[in-house]
C-alpha positions, 0 to 999 in steps of 0.5 A: 499500500502507498502512502496515500492508501492506494493499492501499489502497482506491481513495480512498487511490489517488486521494489518492496523487500521480500516481494521477489515471488513471481508467477500466478501465486504472487498475483493470487496472493496480491488479490488476496492481500488487497481483498483483506486490506481494501475489500470493505472500501472497495465494496463501499465504493462499489455501493456508493457507485451504484447508488450514484449511478442509481441516483444519476439514472433516476435524476436523468429520468426525472429530468427527461420527464420534467423536460418532456412536460415542460416541452409539452406545456411549451408546445401546448402554449405555442399551439394555443397562442398560434391557434388564437393568433390564427383566430384573431388573423381570420377574424380580422381578415373577415372584418376587413373583407366585410368592411371592404364589401361594405365600402364597396356597396357604399361607393356603388351607391354613392356612384348610382346616386350621383348618376341619378342626380346628374341625370335629373340635373341633365333632365332639369337643364334641358326642361329649363332650356326648353321652357326658356326657349318657349319663352323666348319664342313667345316673347319673340312672337309678341314683339313681332306682333307688337312691331306689326301692329305699330307698323300697321298703325303707323302706316294707317296714320300716314295714310290718314295724313296723306289723305288729309294733305290731299283733301287740303290741297283739293280745298285750296284748289277749289278756293283758288278757283273760286276766288279766281271766279269771284275776281272775274265776276267782280271784274265783269260786273264793273265794266258795264258801269264804266260804259254807262258813264262814258255815254252820258 
């Protein structure tokens, strides 16, 4: 046995006094001596190693079980979170799709309403233009009628004035002839008197 209590090697045993025995008998004696000296310690070590190995195996199994449970729990958590996220994404997609369809319907309704209003405005404008055109035509006819009436009135007045002028001219001619006749008559009436005065 060495100083540290460890079994000696065959070289150390050969170096010891009286240790020159060789062969299988020497090996067997060494094993016997070792069993006598260290048998209990070796058994103790073996028992301790067995318990350590048993504890190690048990702890390994427990660790594997714990890790499996944790992985299962983590997998379940990720699965539930993934399903919840997928459900939220699906709900948001459906909501956005519904909003899009609603917006599309609103835009279509607004477009149709705008088209209807534009059509009504066009119809109203056309009707207004037609009414205005009719009013302008009526006013034009009325103005033409008034112009024709004024023309006829002025023409009648002009004809009347011309007639009056003609009548006045005729009266003057008659008056002139009358005056000439009267002058002639006066002149003729005065001549016999002169002749009678000359006879006296």
